C-alpha positions, 0 to 999 in steps of 0.5 A, a space after each residue: 500500500 502507498 503511503 499518502 502524501 501530504 498533498 493527497 491527503 490535504 485534497 482527501 480532508 477538502 473534499 471530505 469537508 465539502 460533502 460531508 452531509 449537511 449544507 450548513 457544515 459543508 459551507 463552513 467546512 469546506 469554505 475553511 479547508 479550501 482557504 486553510 488547510 494547504 497551510 496547516 502544519 501535520 499537528 493541526 491537520 490531524 487535530 482537523 481531521 479528528 474533529 470532522 469525524 463528528 457528527 455534523 449537527 454537533 460541529 455546527 452547533 459548536 462552531 456556531 456557538 450554539 452548544 458549548 464544546 466539549 473540552 477534547 475538541 475545544 482546540 486551535 482548530 475549533 477557535 480557527 473554525 469559530 473565527 472563520 467568515 464565509 465572505 472574508 
């Protein structure tokens, strides 16, 4: 089996971010991923990849501030997502 390159990993995560299954998270995560994933270091990519394994409703509620973020997901990526503006 061939090891995944960083470029392929970023493209895979961008694709997954665009097609989460919920329109709201598709928009937020897809646009965030397009703009920032290629520039994140491996540690933050790991954090992002683990975070998006959560359910779409939970992600949306945490990012939008409608529910408190559980401690295990309240890291740098979550803060970046909460501060991300689609129109920027």
